[in-house]
N, C-alpha and C positions, 0 to 999 in steps of 0.2 A: 623172200621174207619167211615163207612157211617153214622152210628147213631150219632157219635159225630159231623160230619159236619152238619147234619140236626138240631142238637140242637143249633148250633150257627148261622144258616143261617138267622134267623129273626133279630138277633142283627146286623149282618153285612149288611143286606139289608136295615135296617133303617138308616145306615150310608151313603148310596149313596146320593150324593148331586147334585147340579146344574150342567148342561151340561158344563159350562165353566171350572169348576174344573176337571171334568172328562177328558175333552180334554187336559188340561194342564198336568195332570198326565200322560196320555197316551203318549203325545209327548215328555215328559221330562225324560223318563226312563234312557237314557244314562247319562244325566247331574246328575240325582239323584244317579246313580251308582258311578260316579266319585266323587260326593260330599261325599258319604259314605266312599269311599277309602281315601279321604283326612282326614276325621274325624278319621278314623282308625289309620292312620299314626300319626296324631296329639296326640291322646290319648294313643297310644301304641308305644312309640319311637323305640322299637325293630324292628318294620316293616320298619323304615327308613333305616335300615342296609341291606335290601334286594335289589337285583338288579332291574333295570327297567323291565327286562324280567319277573322276578318273580312277581313284583307288578302289572304290567299291563297285566300279563298273568293269573296265577292261582288265585291271590288274587282279582283282578278286576272281574274275572269270578264269584267268590263267591258273591261279592257285587251285581253283576247283578242278580244273582239268588235270592238274598234276596229282592231286589227292585221289580223284576218281580213278585215274589210270593205275596208280599204285595199289589202291585198295582192291580194285577188280583183279589185278594181277595176283595179289596175295590170296584172295579168296577163291581163285579159280585153280583148276588142275592143269590148265594149258598154257600158262605164261601170259604174256601180253597179247590180247586179241589183235587180229589183223586190222580191224577197224581202228583201234587205237594207234597202231603203227602208222597207218595212213594219215591219221589226224596229226601225229607227231611230225611226220615229214612235211605236211602242209603248213603246220604252225611254224616250223623252222624256216620254210621258204618265205612266208610272210614276214617273219622277224628279220630275216636277212635283207629283204626288200626295204624294210623300214630303217635299216642301219643298226639294229639291235645286236650288240656283240654276242657271240655264241656263249661266252662265259656267263653273261647275265641270264640267258635262257636256261643254262644248266644249273645256275645257282638256285632258281626257283624249285627245280625238281629235287635237288639235294636238300633244300629246306623242308620240302613236303615230306620226304622220307624221314628226316630227322625229327620233325614234329610228330609224325605217327609213332615212331619208336619211343620218343619221350612220353607220349600219351599212354602208350602201353605200359611203360615201366613205372610211371608215377601214379597210376590209379591204385585205389585201395585193394589190398590182397592180390597184388599183381603176381603173376606166375613168371619167374625168371626164364623158364623154358619158352614160354610164349614170346617174351621180349627178344630172346636170343633168336628164335625162329623168324621173327619179324625183321630183325637186323640182317640175318642171312638173306632173306628174301629181298631186302632193300639193296644189298650189294649186287645181286643178280639183276634186279630191276634197273639200277643205275647204269650197269654195264651195257645193257641193251638200249636204254634211252640215249646214252652218250653216242653209241654207234649210229642210231637212227637220226638223231639231231645233226650229227656231223655229215651224214649223207644228204640230209635235207638242205643244209647250208651250202654244201658243195654243188648240189644240183641247182640251187638258186643262183649261185655265181655263174654257172655255165649257161643258164637259161634266164638271164636277168630280164630280158625282154624277148618276146617272140618275134618272128621275122616281120610280121605286119607292123607291129609297133615300132620296131627298129627302123623300118623303111619310112614311117611317118616322121620319126624324129630326125632322120637323115634329111628328109625333104625340108623340114623346118630349119635345120642348120644351114642347108644350102641357101635358103631364102635370106636369112639374117646375116649370112656371110657374103652376100652379094655375088654368089656364084653365077657364071654365065647362063644365059637363058636356056641354051640347049641342055646343059647339065641339070638345071632345075626341072625342065620338062621330063627328062629321063627319070629323075627321082620321083616325080609325080606319078608317072606310069607304074613304076615299081610299087609305090604306096597305094595305088588305086584311088588317088585323090584328084579332083578337078581343081585346077588352078583358077584363081580369081584375079581380076584386074585391080582390086583394091582390098586392103586388109585393115582391120583394127589390130594393132600390135600392143599387147597388154603384158606388162611385167608384174608378177606377183611375188611376194617375198615374206620373210619371217616377221613375227611380231616384234615390236620395238624392244621388249624386255629380253629378247634372245639375241640382240645384236650389240656388240661393243661392250658388254657388261664384263666386269671382272668376276669370274666365277671359277670354282674349283674344276679340275679336269673331269671328275665324275659328273658334276652338274652340266658341264659343257657337252658331254656325251649324251646325257639325258635330253638336253635341249635340242641337240641335233636329231635325235630319234623322234621326239615329239614333232619337231618341225617337218621332218621328212614324211611322217605319217599324215600331218595336216595337209601338206601339199598334195600327197597322193589322193587324199579324200576330196580335196578341192578339184583335182583333175577328174575324178570319178563323178563328182556332182555337176561340174560345169560343162564338160565337153558335150554330153547329150543335149544340153539346152542350146548350145552354140552351133549346132549343125554337124553333119557327118564329115564335112571337109575342114573343120577346125583342127588345128595342130597344137600339140603340147610339147614344149622343148625344155627339158631340165637345164638350168643354168646356175651352177654354184649353189648358193643358199636360197634359190628361188626358181622361177620358171618363166618362160615366155609363152603366151597363148596367142596364136595367129588365127583371127576370125575373118573368113571371107565376107565381103560386103556387097557382092554383086553376083550375077549368074545364079539367081535364085537364093542367094544367101541372105543373111540378116541385113537390115539397114543399120547405119551407124547408131542411131538412137536405140534401136531394138537390141543391138548387141550390148551396149552399155547398160541398158535396163536389165537384161538377163543376168549379166555378171554382178551388177549391184544387188540384185535380188538374191543371188546365190551367196555372195559374201555376207550380206546382212542376215540371212537365215541361218547359216551353219558355220560361217567362218568369220566371225565378228572381230577377230584380232589380226586379220590380214590387211596389208596395205597393197595397193596396186596403182600403177601408172599406165596411161593409155595414150597412144599416138596413132594417127591415121597415115597410111602409106600406100602408094600405088605400086603396081608391079606389071610388067618389068620396068625397073629403074635402078639407079645406082645409089639410092638413098635409103634402102630398106635397113641396112646395117645401122645407119644413123638414127632411124626411127626406133630401132630396138634399144640403142644406147640411151636415147632420150626418154623412152618409156621407163627404163630402169632408173634413170636419174630422177625422174618425177616421183617414182615410188620411194626412192631412198630419201629425197628431200622432204617429202610429206611425212615419212616415218621419223626422220631424225630431228625435224622441227616440232615434234610432238603433236602433229595433227592427229585427229581421230582416225581409226582404221576405216578403210573404204577405198573407193576408186577415184582417182584424181586425173584431171586433164592439165595441160600446161597452164592454162589461164588460172586454174585453181591455186597454183603454187608459184606463180610468176615472181612474186615479191621475195619469197624464200629462196627461189632458184637464183635470183640475181644476187642475193646476199651470200650464196654459197660459192660464188666465184672467188678464187683465192687472189690475194693482192694486199697492198698496204692498208686499204680501207677496212677490209675484213679483219685483218690482224689488229688494227687499232680498236675496232669495236669490241673484239673479243677481250683485249687487254683491259678495256674500261670496266667490264663487269667481272673480271677474274676474281676479285675479292668476294663478290656476291656469290659466285658459283662454289666457293669454298664453304659456304654455309647452306646446307640443304634446307634449313627452315626458312631462310630468306628466299630461296628459289621457289619453293612450293607456295609461299605467300604471294610472291609476285605473279606466279602462274594463276593462282586462284583469284587474285585481284583483277587480272585481265579477264578471266573466264566469267566472272560475275559483274563485269562492266563497272568496276570501281565501287561496288556496293559492299562496304566494310562489314556490315552485319551478316550478310549472306556468306561472304568470304570467311568470316570467323566461324560461322556455323559449319561450313564445309571442312574447315581445318580442325574443328574441335577445340578452339581456343576462345578467349575473351576478345571482344572487339578492340580493347586497349592494346592487346598483344599484337594485333594486326597493325595498329597505328605505330607501335614501337618498332616493329620490324620494317615497316615502310620508311620510317625516319632513319633507321640504321642503313637502309639501302641508299637513301639520299646522302648520308654522311660519307659512305664508301665511294660513291660515284659522282657526287656533286650534281646529280640529276634527281629531281623530286618526282616520285611515281604518282603523286596525287595531282600533278599538273599534266594535262593531256599531251602537250608537246614532249615533255620529258619522258612520259610513260611510253609513247610510241618509239622514242629513241632507245629506251632501255629494252623494250621488247625486241627491237631490231638487233641490239647488241647481244642479247642472250641467244637469239636465234643464230646469229653469226658464230658465236662461240661454240654452240652445239655442233654446228656444221663443220667448224674447224677441227673439233675433236674427232668427228667422224672421219675426216679425210686424213 
């Protein structure tokens, strides 16, 4: 890297301009960072869907890094410092691991340079020569940044996981695929993991808002990135609490966690308590299903499938995020089995599901145990509106939600319909 910095140092040093421009750039870093963030939200609308905490936390921090790196390069005689190059490569590796497209990463740096140039040209009594010098510096800067980010992404792809992590994932895959005992034991030796005779098989997955929704392609990419990041953070948070022999196995849009329950490992109750605490503290939008399984046996794969099914049913039936066992969702799981009865239930409430206002009213009515005033308050409507909507549901289905028997039937039908749509 040193040679490349030296090659560009003369071009960048030629771009250093009058002291007034230098002072303004140095003093305006925060304003430039916020300006870059505003441009990012304006040009990429999917960012506007993020919370203020996300925008003014992680995203603004990236904008600050871009501005700081460019301003330091512009104000120095030596191009981009090696410390910034190292940071760039590391950021690229993390972004690649999170599934962030390299084009998105590059977009932020381009916006940062453009924001700085516009700032220079739009200020009162701007010197065109200063702005031109800044633009030339920006071209050199972006050339070097592009090369460095590309190298970081390439390196991340080549070294997606280190050997130890890859060995642990391989062991987890061998377990959930019911590989023969000898192969599993060889994988355990390579991974440096002590096998247990019993495991808690836990399936974790994406928030319900990120599954099955009709979204634009750009939103879908953003959701995948955020979900991958959340899963990686959950892995980092949970594994240390679940013991050195716990295994994390990525699976599609989720992951399986295999927690040993004997040979000095956690008890069943302790493992569930630890995971519930982790989910509740920092991952409140995650759903998880858990099943107990012995090893060696030929039912480990079935345990993994059942844990995933419990997770999906809890999520798709609009249960609150959290950790679920089979008994917790037995009713919904039974409704999820395809067949004539499930289709008939779904067909019954099809007209209701075409009206989002009726669906949210029915959900709220159930949540508040049939208390119309509390239901109306939660929906932000008059209690009479709740009555009218419930009456409309009765007209469409011939089932009166204000009658306990009919209400239970309607809830079952709506749940079945949601699960039909999922499958």
